[in-house]
Jmol script that loads the backbone (N, CA, C; Angstrom):
load data "model"
ATOM      1  N   MET A   1       0.916  -1.142  -0.075  1.00  0.00           N
ATOM      2  CA  MET A   1       0.107  -0.013   0.044  1.00  0.00           C
ATOM      3  C   MET A   1       0.981   1.324  -0.123  1.00  0.00           C
ATOM      4  N   SER A   2       0.360   2.390  -0.563  1.00  0.00           N
ATOM      5  CA  SER A   2       1.397   3.567  -0.793  1.00  0.00           C
ATOM      6  C   SER A   2       1.348   4.239   0.463  1.00  0.00           C
ATOM      7  N   GLU A   3       2.264   4.914   0.759  1.00  0.00           N
ATOM      8  CA  GLU A   3       2.442   6.169   1.986  1.00  0.00           C
ATOM      9  C   GLU A   3       1.434   6.940   1.789  1.00  0.00           C
ATOM     10  N   ASP A   4       0.860   7.462   0.785  1.00  0.00           N
ATOM     11  CA  ASP A   4      -0.174   8.442   0.599  1.00  0.00           C
ATOM     12  C   ASP A   4      -1.478   7.902   1.165  1.00  0.00           C
ATOM     13  N   LYS A   5      -1.785   6.634   0.783  1.00  0.00           N
ATOM     14  CA  LYS A   5      -2.910   5.761   1.311  1.00  0.00           C
ATOM     15  C   LYS A   5      -2.900   5.624   2.810  1.00  0.00           C
ATOM     16  N   VAL A   6      -1.868   5.086   3.209  1.00  0.00           N
ATOM     17  CA  VAL A   6      -1.516   4.997   4.643  1.00  0.00           C
ATOM     18  C   VAL A   6      -1.591   6.316   5.497  1.00  0.00           C
ATOM     19  N   LEU A   7      -1.298   7.381   5.032  1.00  0.00           N
ATOM     20  CA  LEU A   7      -1.461   8.680   5.346  1.00  0.00           C
ATOM     21  C   LEU A   7      -2.912   9.008   5.496  1.00  0.00           C
ATOM     22  N   GLU A   8      -3.526   8.618   4.408  1.00  0.00           N
ATOM     23  CA  GLU A   8      -5.062   8.966   4.356  1.00  0.00           C
ATOM     24  C   GLU A   8      -5.991   8.199   5.453  1.00  0.00           C
ATOM     25  N   LEU A   9      -5.341   6.863   5.660  1.00  0.00           N
ATOM     26  CA  LEU A   9      -5.914   6.197   6.859  1.00  0.00           C
ATOM     27  C   LEU A   9      -5.756   6.758   8.118  1.00  0.00           C
ATOM     28  N   ILE A  10      -4.587   7.290   8.256  1.00  0.00           N
ATOM     29  CA  ILE A  10      -4.285   7.774   9.579  1.00  0.00           C
ATOM     30  C   ILE A  10      -4.705   9.073  10.072  1.00  0.00           C
ATOM     31  N   LEU A  11      -5.211   9.742   8.831  1.00  0.00           N
ATOM     32  CA  LEU A  11      -5.745  11.226   9.130  1.00  0.00           C
ATOM     33  C   LEU A  11      -7.148  10.873   9.145  1.00  0.00           C
ATOM     34  N   GLU A  12      -7.833   9.884   8.645  1.00  0.00           N
ATOM     35  CA  GLU A  12      -9.126   9.724   8.988  1.00  0.00           C
ATOM     36  C   GLU A  12      -9.496   9.467  10.505  1.00  0.00           C
ATOM     37  N   LYS A  13      -8.668   8.739  11.194  1.00  0.00           N
ATOM     38  CA  LYS A  13      -8.563   8.461  12.833  1.00  0.00           C
ATOM     39  C   LYS A  13      -7.743   9.370  13.735  1.00  0.00           C
ATOM     40  N   ALA A  14      -7.124  10.297  13.168  1.00  0.00           N
ATOM     41  CA  ALA A  14      -6.346  11.290  13.871  1.00  0.00           C
ATOM     42  C   ALA A  14      -7.200  12.318  14.537  1.00  0.00           C
ATOM     43  N   GLY A  15      -6.929  12.744  15.533  1.00  0.00           N
ATOM     44  CA  GLY A  15      -7.465  13.986  16.093  1.00  0.00           C
ATOM     45  C   GLY A  15      -6.751  15.124  16.202  1.00  0.00           C
ATOM     46  N   THR A  16      -6.900  16.243  16.614  1.00  0.00           N
ATOM     47  CA  THR A  16      -6.276  17.651  16.626  1.00  0.00           C
ATOM     48  C   THR A  16      -6.119  18.296  17.971  1.00  0.00           C
ATOM     49  N   ARG A  17      -5.034  18.289  18.292  1.00  0.00           N
ATOM     50  CA  ARG A  17      -4.940  18.963  19.767  1.00  0.00           C
ATOM     51  C   ARG A  17      -5.280  20.431  19.518  1.00  0.00           C
ATOM     52  N   ASP A  18      -5.352  21.311  20.726  1.00  0.00           N
ATOM     53  CA  ASP A  18      -5.675  22.616  20.664  1.00  0.00           C
ATOM     54  C   ASP A  18      -4.426  23.537  20.220  1.00  0.00           C
ATOM     55  N   ASP A  19      -3.480  23.188  20.040  1.00  0.00           N
ATOM     56  CA  ASP A  19      -2.239  23.760  19.364  1.00  0.00           C
ATOM     57  C   ASP A  19      -2.200  23.470  17.847  1.00  0.00           C
ATOM     58  N   GLY A  20      -3.104  22.648  17.439  1.00  0.00           N
ATOM     59  CA  GLY A  20      -3.148  22.239  15.893  1.00  0.00           C
ATOM     60  C   GLY A  20      -2.443  20.902  15.687  1.00  0.00           C
ATOM     61  N   ARG A  21      -1.520  20.388  16.533  1.00  0.00           N
ATOM     62  CA  ARG A  21      -0.836  19.351  16.103  1.00  0.00           C
ATOM     63  C   ARG A  21      -1.894  17.857  16.062  1.00  0.00           C
ATOM     64  N   ARG A  22      -1.594  17.119  15.079  1.00  0.00           N
ATOM     65  CA  ARG A  22      -2.293  15.875  14.741  1.00  0.00           C
ATOM     66  C   ARG A  22      -1.809  15.006  15.777  1.00  0.00           C
ATOM     67  N   THR A  23      -2.913  13.972  16.414  1.00  0.00           N
ATOM     68  CA  THR A  23      -2.378  12.719  17.235  1.00  0.00           C
ATOM     69  C   THR A  23      -3.153  11.851  16.655  1.00  0.00           C
ATOM     70  N   LEU A  24      -2.623  10.694  16.995  1.00  0.00           N
ATOM     71  CA  LEU A  24      -3.272   9.224  16.598  1.00  0.00           C
ATOM     72  C   LEU A  24      -3.020   8.267  17.936  1.00  0.00           C
ATOM     73  N   ARG A  25      -4.079   7.592  18.379  1.00  0.00           N
ATOM     74  CA  ARG A  25      -3.905   6.944  19.443  1.00  0.00           C
ATOM     75  C   ARG A  25      -3.458   5.601  19.105  1.00  0.00           C
ATOM     76  N   CYS A  26      -2.338   5.137  20.008  1.00  0.00           N
ATOM     77  CA  CYS A  26      -1.647   3.861  19.710  1.00  0.00           C
ATOM     78  C   CYS A  26      -2.515   2.708  19.182  1.00  0.00           C
ATOM     79  N   ARG A  27      -3.753   2.424  19.609  1.00  0.00           N
ATOM     80  CA  ARG A  27      -4.375   1.355  19.381  1.00  0.00           C
ATOM     81  C   ARG A  27      -5.141   1.678  17.901  1.00  0.00           C
ATOM     82  N   ASP A  28      -5.248   2.895  17.455  1.00  0.00           N
ATOM     83  CA  ASP A  28      -5.700   3.353  16.112  1.00  0.00           C
ATOM     84  C   ASP A  28      -4.662   2.841  15.196  1.00  0.00           C
ATOM     85  N   ALA A  29      -3.241   3.245  15.549  1.00  0.00           N
ATOM     86  CA  ALA A  29      -2.257   2.765  14.703  1.00  0.00           C
ATOM     87  C   ALA A  29      -2.227   1.006  14.493  1.00  0.00           C
ATOM     88  N   PHE A  30      -2.462   0.449  15.618  1.00  0.00           N
ATOM     89  CA  PHE A  30      -2.413  -1.170  15.475  1.00  0.00           C
ATOM     90  C   PHE A  30      -3.763  -1.582  14.584  1.00  0.00           C
ATOM     91  N   ALA A  31      -4.716  -0.816  14.818  1.00  0.00           N
ATOM     92  CA  ALA A  31      -6.190  -1.092  14.044  1.00  0.00           C
ATOM     93  C   ALA A  31      -5.836  -0.735  12.658  1.00  0.00           C
ATOM     94  N   ILE A  32      -5.129  -0.022  12.145  1.00  0.00           N
ATOM     95  CA  ILE A  32      -5.071   0.513  10.880  1.00  0.00           C
ATOM     96  C   ILE A  32      -3.837  -0.432  10.209  1.00  0.00           C
ATOM     97  N   ALA A  33      -2.934  -1.046  10.791  1.00  0.00           N
ATOM     98  CA  ALA A  33      -1.876  -2.054  10.709  1.00  0.00           C
ATOM     99  C   ALA A  33      -2.820  -3.606  10.249  1.00  0.00           C
ATOM    100  N   SER A  34      -3.868  -3.800  11.455  1.00  0.00           N
ATOM    101  CA  SER A  34      -4.484  -5.010  11.164  1.00  0.00           C
ATOM    102  C   SER A  34      -5.561  -5.068  10.147  1.00  0.00           C
ATOM    103  N   GLU A  35      -6.298  -3.978   9.913  1.00  0.00           N
ATOM    104  CA  GLU A  35      -7.429  -3.792   8.974  1.00  0.00           C
ATOM    105  C   GLU A  35      -7.199  -3.799   7.672  1.00  0.00           C
ATOM    106  N   ASN A  36      -5.604  -3.573   7.180  1.00  0.00           N
ATOM    107  CA  ASN A  36      -5.155  -3.208   5.786  1.00  0.00           C
ATOM    108  C   ASN A  36      -3.952  -4.134   5.536  1.00  0.00           C
ATOM    109  N   LYS A  37      -4.280  -5.189   4.690  1.00  0.00           N
ATOM    110  CA  LYS A  37      -3.139  -6.257   4.365  1.00  0.00           C
ATOM    111  C   LYS A  37      -1.798  -5.193   3.754  1.00  0.00           C
ATOM    112  N   GLY A  38      -0.738  -5.712   4.275  1.00  0.00           N
ATOM    113  CA  GLY A  38       0.446  -4.963   3.783  1.00  0.00           C
ATOM    114  C   GLY A  38       0.936  -3.881   4.493  1.00  0.00           C
ATOM    115  N   VAL A  39      -0.004  -3.621   5.495  1.00  0.00           N
ATOM    116  CA  VAL A  39       0.561  -2.573   6.129  1.00  0.00           C
ATOM    117  C   VAL A  39       0.941  -2.918   7.749  1.00  0.00           C
ATOM    118  N   SER A  40       1.947  -2.612   8.206  1.00  0.00           N
ATOM    119  CA  SER A  40       2.580  -2.937   9.550  1.00  0.00           C
ATOM    120  C   SER A  40       2.488  -1.766  10.336  1.00  0.00           C
ATOM    121  N   VAL A  41       2.612  -2.051  11.772  1.00  0.00           N
ATOM    122  CA  VAL A  41       2.647  -0.810  12.598  1.00  0.00           C
ATOM    123  C   VAL A  41       3.798  -0.078  12.449  1.00  0.00           C
ATOM    124  N   GLY A  42       4.939  -0.649  12.187  1.00  0.00           N
ATOM    125  CA  GLY A  42       6.041   0.248  12.002  1.00  0.00           C
ATOM    126  C   GLY A  42       5.941   1.139  10.989  1.00  0.00           C
ATOM    127  N   ALA A  43       5.021   0.783   9.695  1.00  0.00           N
ATOM    128  CA  ALA A  43       4.784   1.486   8.581  1.00  0.00           C
ATOM    129  C   ALA A  43       4.224   2.698   9.202  1.00  0.00           C
ATOM    130  N   VAL A  44       3.062   2.416   9.867  1.00  0.00           N
ATOM    131  CA  VAL A  44       2.175   3.478  10.371  1.00  0.00           C
ATOM    132  C   VAL A  44       2.944   4.337  11.222  1.00  0.00           C
ATOM    133  N   GLY A  45       3.919   3.892  11.818  1.00  0.00           N
ATOM    134  CA  GLY A  45       4.776   4.759  12.542  1.00  0.00           C
ATOM    135  C   GLY A  45       5.776   5.714  11.748  1.00  0.00           C
ATOM    136  N   ARG A  46       6.172   5.189  10.834  1.00  0.00           N
ATOM    137  CA  ARG A  46       7.205   5.848  10.372  1.00  0.00           C
ATOM    138  C   ARG A  46       6.380   7.016   9.322  1.00  0.00           C
ATOM    139  N   VAL A  47       4.768   6.809   8.801  1.00  0.00           N
ATOM    140  CA  VAL A  47       4.300   7.736   8.150  1.00  0.00           C
ATOM    141  C   VAL A  47       3.836   8.844   9.178  1.00  0.00           C
ATOM    142  N   CYS A  48       3.463   8.527  10.384  1.00  0.00           N
ATOM    143  CA  CYS A  48       3.356   9.525  11.311  1.00  0.00           C
ATOM    144  C   CYS A  48       4.569  10.498  11.527  1.00  0.00           C
ATOM    145  N   THR A  49       5.609   9.819  12.032  1.00  0.00           N
ATOM    146  CA  THR A  49       6.616  10.528  12.097  1.00  0.00           C
ATOM    147  C   THR A  49       6.914  11.632  11.117  1.00  0.00           C
ATOM    148  N   LYS A  50       6.990  10.992   9.716  1.00  0.00           N
ATOM    149  CA  LYS A  50       7.187  11.896   8.532  1.00  0.00           C
ATOM    150  C   LYS A  50       6.219  12.911   8.577  1.00  0.00           C
ATOM    151  N   ASN A  51       4.937  12.766   9.131  1.00  0.00           N
ATOM    152  CA  ASN A  51       3.902  13.767   8.640  1.00  0.00           C
ATOM    153  C   ASN A  51       3.577  14.513   9.808  1.00  0.00           C
ATOM    154  N   ASP A  52       4.253  14.596  11.031  1.00  0.00           N
ATOM    155  CA  ASP A  52       4.164  15.133  12.418  1.00  0.00           C
ATOM    156  C   ASP A  52       2.975  14.879  12.934  1.00  0.00           C
ATOM    157  N   VAL A  53       2.487  13.298  13.113  1.00  0.00           N
ATOM    158  CA  VAL A  53       1.228  13.002  13.559  1.00  0.00           C
ATOM    159  C   VAL A  53       2.015  12.428  14.939  1.00  0.00           C
ATOM    160  N   LYS A  54       1.580  12.841  16.076  1.00  0.00           N
ATOM    161  CA  LYS A  54       2.184  12.323  17.299  1.00  0.00           C
ATOM    162  C   LYS A  54       1.224  11.307  17.638  1.00  0.00           C
ATOM    163  N   ILE A  55       2.028  10.101  18.055  1.00  0.00           N
ATOM    164  CA  ILE A  55       1.393   8.882  19.020  1.00  0.00           C
ATOM    165  C   ILE A  55       0.969   9.154  20.196  1.00  0.00           C
ATOM    166  N   LYS A  56      -0.239   8.934  20.800  1.00  0.00           N
ATOM    167  CA  LYS A  56      -0.610   9.218  22.061  1.00  0.00           C
ATOM    168  C   LYS A  56      -1.057   7.974  22.620  1.00  0.00           C
ATOM    169  N   SER A  57      -1.287   7.949  23.909  1.00  0.00           N
ATOM    170  CA  SER A  57      -1.879   6.702  24.782  1.00  0.00           C
ATOM    171  C   SER A  57      -1.375   5.440  24.139  1.00  0.00           C
ATOM    172  N   CYS A  58       0.155   5.386  24.279  1.00  0.00           N
ATOM    173  CA  CYS A  58       0.847   4.293  23.709  1.00  0.00           C
ATOM    174  C   CYS A  58       0.365   3.104  24.771  1.00  0.00           C
ATOM    175  N   GLN A  59       0.284   1.813  24.187  1.00  0.00           N
ATOM    176  CA  GLN A  59      -0.255   0.574  24.992  1.00  0.00           C
ATOM    177  C   GLN A  59       1.022   0.267  25.460  1.00  0.00           C
ATOM    178  N   LEU A  60       2.085   0.612  25.231  1.00  0.00           N
ATOM    179  CA  LEU A  60       3.440  -0.172  25.827  1.00  0.00           C
ATOM    180  C   LEU A  60       4.054   1.016  26.712  1.00  0.00           C
ATOM    181  N   GLY A  61       3.411   2.297  26.741  1.00  0.00           N
ATOM    182  CA  GLY A  61       4.014   3.386  27.877  1.00  0.00           C
ATOM    183  C   GLY A  61       5.031   4.192  27.190  1.00  0.00           C
ATOM    184  N   CYS A  62       5.070   3.773  25.853  1.00  0.00           N
ATOM    185  CA  CYS A  62       6.321   4.672  25.507  1.00  0.00           C
ATOM    186  C   CYS A  62       6.187   5.945  24.882  1.00  0.00           C
ATOM    187  N   PHE A  63       5.024   6.146  24.736  1.00  0.00           N
ATOM    188  CA  PHE A  63       4.385   7.594  24.411  1.00  0.00           C
ATOM    189  C   PHE A  63       3.222   7.839  25.123  1.00  0.00           C
ATOM    190  N   LYS A  64       3.117   9.257  25.931  1.00  0.00           N
ATOM    191  CA  LYS A  64       1.982   9.364  26.669  1.00  0.00           C
ATOM    192  C   LYS A  64       1.329  10.505  25.979  1.00  0.00           C
TER     193      LYS A  64
END
end "model"
wireframe off; spacefill off
backbone 0.3
color backbone group
């Protein structure tokens, strides 16, 4: 799946903070990966990083 399509999926689930920064819950990142064949959680994370989307509510406690 193309990076643009992954970004589109991320933006569908992302929220926006008061300062305008986009955020994506960790469980939503996992959902995107599990619901879309060929998309890994790592790929979702890389697209988030590249497009300044902050991961929040990390299931592992890495990001708060």
